[in-house]
N, C-alpha and C positions, 0 to 999 in steps of 0.2 A: 651498604653502609657497614663499616667495621665496628664491632663492639669490643670492649676490653675487659668486661667483667661478666660473670655468670649470674645466674638467678636460681633461687630455690622457691618453689611454690608447692602448696598442698592441694591436690585434686582428689576428691573423694577421700580415701584414707591412704593415699600414695604421695610420696614426695617426688617431685620432678625437678631434677637439677639440670639446667641447661648451661652449656659452655659457650664462650664466645668463639668466633671463627678463627682467631689467631691468639689463643690464650697465653698470657704472660705467666711466668712462674708464680708471681704474686697473686694473680687472679685464680690460678688453680689451687694454690694454698688456701685462699680466702673461701673459695667455694667448698673445698673439702671441709673446712672448719664450720661453715654455715650448715652444711648437710649433717654433720655429726651433732651439732647443737640441736638442730630440728629433730633428729632421731631421738635424742634424749627427751625433749619436751613434748613432741607430738606423738611419739611411739607409733609410727605408721605401719601399715601392713607390708609395705615395700618401698623401694627407692628405684627410680628410673634415672639413669645417667644418660642424658640425651646429647649425643655427639654429632647430631645431624648438621649442625652449623660449623663444625670444626673442619678446616681444610688442611691444616698442618699439624703434625704430631712430632714431638721430639722425645728423647728418652725420659726426661723429667715428667712430661705429661703422661706418657704411657705408664710409667711406674706409679704415678699418683692415682690413675684410674684403677689399677690393680689393687693398690694399697687401700684406697677408699672403699672398694667393694669388700675387701677383707675386714676392714674396721666395722663396716655395717654388719657383716656376718657375725663378728665378735659381739656386737651389741644386740644380736638376736633378730636382725633384719634380713631381708632378701633383696638382692640387687639385680636389675636387668640393665645392661648397657644397650642402648638403642641408637639406630641411625648412623652406624659407621659407614662413611663413604669409602669407595674402592681405594682411593689413593691413601687414605688413612689406614685402612686394613693392610695394604702393602707395606707401608712404613712400619707399622706395629710388628708385623712378622719379620721384617728385615732387622728390626731392633731386638728381636728375640722375645717379644711380649705376645703370648698367645691367649691371654685372659683365661687360662686353664681353670675350669670349675666355675666360671662366671657366666651366667645366662646372658645371651645376646638376642636381640630382635632387630628386624629390618626397620621398624618404625616405632614411634611412641604408642600408636594405637595397638600394635601387636604386643608391645611391652605391657600395656595396661591389661590386655587379655591374659597374658601369662601370669599376671599378678591377681587375676580373678575379677577384674572390673570389665563389665560388658558395657561399652560405650554406646552401642546401638540402642539399648533399652533405656538409656538415661534421658 
């Protein structure tokens, strides 16, 4: 099933932003805004941008991921981008987006660990 909007939830003291499988520009804009608003109110220890559901990436989406991580950094947060599929990684590199300086993880579980949350003991 295809979804068109993302979601932001708080788990422990981490924000988890999930993107739809084929995100529209509007969905990406809205999710970025939601994440930044939650950053301000919740003041989490970190933010995970979960791309595991994303099958397609265009230049707008790639740029927004990078910009969102930079904005979170400016707000004093730490971002981990998780779950990038091989085809999305290939497209991002072909578009010239290397996510330089942004932490990445294979899965959201690994991203939580990078941000100091041990899910096994919870």
